[in-house]
ROGUPA-762857 format. One record per residue (C-alpha): residue number from 0; z, y, x. Coordinates in Angstrom, 2 decimals. Each point is the difference from the previous one (the first is absolute). Example, Ala and Ser with C-alpha at 12.3 -4.5 7.8 and 13.67 -1.06 7.14 Angstrom:
<zafis>
<zafi 0,<7.80,-4.50,12.30>> <zafi 1,<-0.66,3.44,1.37>> 
</zafis>
This chain:
<zafis>
<zafi 0,<93.97,88.50,168.98>> <zafi 1,<3.25,1.76,-0.87>> <zafi 2,<-1.79,3.38,-0.05>> <zafi 3,<-2.69,-1.32,-2.38>> <zafi 4,<2.67,-0.99,-2.54>> <zafi 5,<1.49,3.50,0.02>> <zafi 6,<-3.46,1.51,-0.39>> <zafi 7,<-0.84,-2.30,-2.94>> <zafi 8,<3.30,0.85,-1.70>> <zafi 9,<-0.64,3.71,0.38>> <zafi 10,<-3.55,-0.44,-1.31>> <zafi 11,<1.26,-2.01,-2.99>> <zafi 12,<2.58,2.68,-0.82>> <zafi 13,<-2.64,2.74,0.11>> <zafi 14,<-2.36,-2.09,-2.16>> <zafi 15,<2.77,-0.62,-2.56>> <zafi 16,<0.88,3.70,-0.17>> <zafi 17,<-3.64,0.96,-0.51>> <zafi 18,<-0.39,-2.75,-2.60>> <zafi 19,<3.05,1.20,-1.96>> <zafi 20,<-1.26,3.57,0.17>> <zafi 21,<-3.44,-0.94,-1.29>> <zafi 22,<1.53,-2.16,-2.76>> <zafi 23,<2.31,2.85,-1.07>> <zafi 24,<-2.94,2.40,-0.21>> <zafi 25,<-1.97,-2.52,-2.08>> <zafi 26,<2.92,-0.48,-2.40>> <zafi 27,<0.47,3.76,-0.43>> <zafi 28,<-3.73,0.50,-0.50>> <zafi 29,<-0.22,-2.78,-2.62>> <zafi 30,<2.98,1.50,-1.88>> <zafi 31,<-1.83,3.34,-0.03>> <zafi 32,<-3.13,-1.67,-1.42>> <zafi 33,<2.02,-1.68,-2.75>> <zafi 34,<1.50,3.36,-1.04>> <zafi 35,<-3.47,1.53,-0.08>> <zafi 36,<-1.27,-2.93,-2.09>> <zafi 37,<2.77,0.65,-2.53>> <zafi 38,<-0.94,3.64,-0.38>> <zafi 39,<-3.72,-0.70,-0.29>> <zafi 40,<0.37,-2.54,-2.84>> <zafi 41,<-2.00,1.29,-2.97>> <zafi 42,<2.63,-1.11,-2.52>> <zafi 43,<3.05,1.62,1.54>> <zafi 44,<1.39,3.28,1.20>> <zafi 45,<2.58,-0.01,2.76>> <zafi 46,<2.39,2.59,1.39>> <zafi 47,<0.76,-0.56,3.64>> <zafi 48,<2.40,2.25,1.82>> <zafi 49,<2.60,-0.91,2.63>> <zafi 50,<2.55,-1.06,-2.62>> <zafi 51,<-1.96,-0.36,-3.27>> <zafi 52,<-2.44,-2.81,-0.73>> <zafi 53,<-0.91,-0.23,-3.69>> <zafi 54,<-3.10,-1.70,-1.38>> <zafi 55,<-1.20,0.46,-3.60>> <zafi 56,<-2.80,-2.11,-1.47>> <zafi 57,<-1.94,-0.56,-3.21>> <zafi 58,<-1.91,-3.19,-0.70>> <zafi 59,<-3.48,1.49,-0.62>> <zafi 60,<-2.04,3.18,0.40>> <zafi 61,<-1.73,-0.02,-3.42>> <zafi 62,<1.58,-0.89,-3.35>> <zafi 63,<-1.33,-0.20,-3.53>> <zafi 64,<1.77,1.91,-2.78>> <zafi 65,<3.18,-1.84,-1.02>> <zafi 66,<0.07,-2.22,3.11>> <zafi 67,<3.34,-0.50,1.79>> <zafi 68,<0.50,1.69,3.39>> <zafi 69,<2.24,-2.00,2.35>> <zafi 70,<2.12,2.14,2.34>> <zafi 71,<2.01,-0.92,3.10>> <zafi 72,<2.12,1.97,2.46>> <zafi 73,<1.31,-1.53,3.23>> <zafi 74,<2.71,1.48,2.23>> <zafi 75,<0.09,-0.85,3.71>> <zafi 76,<1.81,3.17,1.07>> <zafi 77,<2.74,0.22,2.58>> <zafi 78,<1.96,2.68,-1.88>> <zafi 79,<1.40,-0.29,-3.54>> <zafi 80,<-2.58,0.87,-2.68>> <zafi 81,<0.97,1.23,-3.47>> <zafi 82,<-2.15,-0.03,-3.16>> <zafi 83,<0.57,1.85,-3.29>> <zafi 84,<1.04,-1.74,-3.22>> <zafi 85,<-0.48,1.14,-3.58>> <zafi 86,<1.67,-0.85,-3.28>> <zafi 87,<0.14,-3.71,-0.86>> <zafi 88,<-2.35,0.33,-3.00>> <zafi 89,<-2.88,1.38,2.07>> <zafi 90,<-3.11,-1.91,0.97>> <zafi 91,<0.27,0.95,3.67>> <zafi 92,<3.02,0.30,2.19>> <zafi 93,<-1.33,0.68,3.48>> <zafi 94,<-3.69,0.85,-0.49>> <zafi 95,<-2.20,2.42,-1.92>> <zafi 96,<-3.70,0.15,-0.77>> <zafi 97,<-2.03,3.05,1.03>> <zafi 98,<-3.56,0.87,-1.06>> <zafi 99,<-2.49,1.99,2.10>> <zafi 100,<-1.06,3.18,-1.79>> <zafi 101,<-2.36,2.78,1.06>> <zafi 102,<-1.00,-1.99,3.07>> <zafi 103,<3.15,0.64,2.05>> <zafi 104,<3.10,0.27,-2.19>> <zafi 105,<2.13,-3.04,-0.89>> <zafi 106,<1.77,0.38,-3.37>> <zafi 107,<2.75,-2.43,-1.16>> <zafi 108,<-0.95,-2.17,-2.97>> <zafi 109,<2.54,-0.49,-2.79>> <zafi 110,<0.60,-3.68,-0.68>> <zafi 111,<2.41,0.23,-2.94>> <zafi 112,<0.88,2.60,-2.59>> <zafi 113,<3.46,0.35,1.59>> <zafi 114,<0.42,2.21,3.05>> <zafi 115,<0.23,-2.82,2.52>> <zafi 116,<-1.51,1.73,2.98>> <zafi 117,<3.22,1.84,0.86>> <zafi 118,<2.15,-2.01,2.44>> <zafi 119,<3.64,-0.41,-0.93>> <zafi 120,<1.22,-1.89,3.05>> <zafi 121,<-0.90,-1.82,3.18>> <zafi 122,<-0.06,-3.57,1.29>> <zafi 123,<-0.05,-1.16,3.57>> <zafi 124,<-3.21,-1.86,0.82>> <zafi 125,<1.08,-2.78,2.36>> <zafi 126,<-1.82,-0.72,3.25>> <zafi 127,<-2.71,-2.70,-0.29>> <zafi 128,<0.20,0.28,-3.78>> <zafi 129,<-3.03,-0.15,-2.28>> <zafi 130,<-0.07,1.71,-3.39>> <zafi 131,<-2.66,-0.88,-2.51>> <zafi 132,<-0.94,1.47,-3.36>> <zafi 133,<-2.90,0.18,-2.37>> <zafi 134,<-1.58,2.70,-2.12>> <zafi 135,<-1.94,-1.09,-3.04>> <zafi 136,<-2.14,3.18,0.22>> <zafi 137,<1.25,1.30,-3.33>> <zafi 138,<1.04,3.59,-0.68>> <zafi 139,<1.55,1.61,-3.09>> <zafi 140,<-2.52,0.82,-2.71>> <zafi 141,<-0.29,3.36,-1.76>> <zafi 142,<1.59,-1.37,-3.20>> <zafi 143,<3.70,0.22,-0.79>> <zafi 144,<2.11,-3.03,0.73>> <zafi 145,<-0.33,-2.75,2.55>> <zafi 146,<-3.82,-0.25,0.01>> <zafi 147,<-1.69,-0.78,3.32>> <zafi 148,<-3.65,0.13,0.98>> <zafi 149,<-1.97,-1.10,3.07>> <zafi 150,<0.21,2.44,2.89>> <zafi 151,<-3.10,2.22,0.15>> <zafi 152,<-2.64,-0.74,2.59>> <zafi 153,<0.62,1.67,3.32>> <zafi 154,<1.54,-0.33,3.45>> <zafi 155,<3.71,-0.88,0.27>> <zafi 156,<2.62,-1.00,2.53>> <zafi 157,<3.61,-1.19,-0.09>> <zafi 158,<2.60,2.24,1.67>> <zafi 159,<3.68,-0.17,0.79>> <zafi 160,<2.24,2.50,1.79>> <zafi 161,<2.39,-1.34,2.60>> <zafi 162,<2.78,1.23,2.19>> <zafi 163,<0.94,-1.28,3.44>> <zafi 164,<3.35,0.12,1.71>> <zafi 165,<3.59,0.06,-1.13>> <zafi 166,<0.48,3.48,-1.50>> <zafi 167,<-1.35,-0.83,-3.47>> <zafi 168,<3.01,1.54,-1.78>> <zafi 169,<-1.18,3.47,1.06>> <zafi 170,<-3.44,-0.33,-1.64>> <zafi 171,<-0.80,1.05,-3.56>> <zafi 172,<-2.81,-2.38,-0.98>> <zafi 173,<-1.12,2.22,-2.85>> <zafi 174,<-0.53,3.14,2.08>> <zafi 175,<-0.64,-1.11,3.58>> <zafi 176,<-3.47,-0.30,1.50>> <zafi 177,<0.22,-3.56,1.25>> <zafi 178,<-2.55,-1.92,2.01>> <zafi 179,<-1.85,-2.60,-2.04>> <zafi 180,<-2.13,-3.01,0.62>> <zafi 181,<-3.07,-0.62,-2.13>> <zafi 182,<-2.18,-3.01,-0.56>> <zafi 183,<-3.69,0.20,0.77>> <zafi 184,<-1.87,1.68,-2.83>> <zafi 185,<-1.56,-2.26,-2.62>> <zafi 186,<-2.37,0.57,-2.89>> <zafi 187,<0.38,-0.86,-3.67>> <zafi 188,<-3.40,-0.40,-1.66>> 
</zafis>
């Protein structure tokens, strides 16, 4: 009887080890599926690298002229992320609007008469932070003064450059080719 107890104990230990191994594999596999589900969402674009995890979203895929576009950017990165800032009087501070032209070229869209698309500084984008903004889909009109019209019909997306790491003092935001994250494209009709 003494031998049977030792054998049962050894069998239980082996069963527990196999059970923990199978459970660990299932947890890792489910985490992989959740990351894939994030990247396949039709309303978001995600950047996933070993240290950068940014997700940008818009609320819809098709807008009518003059309708407000809701924008969100979430940071779940392990390294510090930095976003550009512009002058305080500008409509945007960390995002720009780009329009698809000639089928494959994205051109920035001016949102105010002032030159607000040029970054003047940087802000750290904290981990697990969510930034939201809205664009009323207006652009400057051809007249002089502060006259705005509905954005022309076409395909657009929201874009923002970012920088990862700690050496942000060495980067010139106005001249450097920085990586950027973009929202999924959307249409204004």
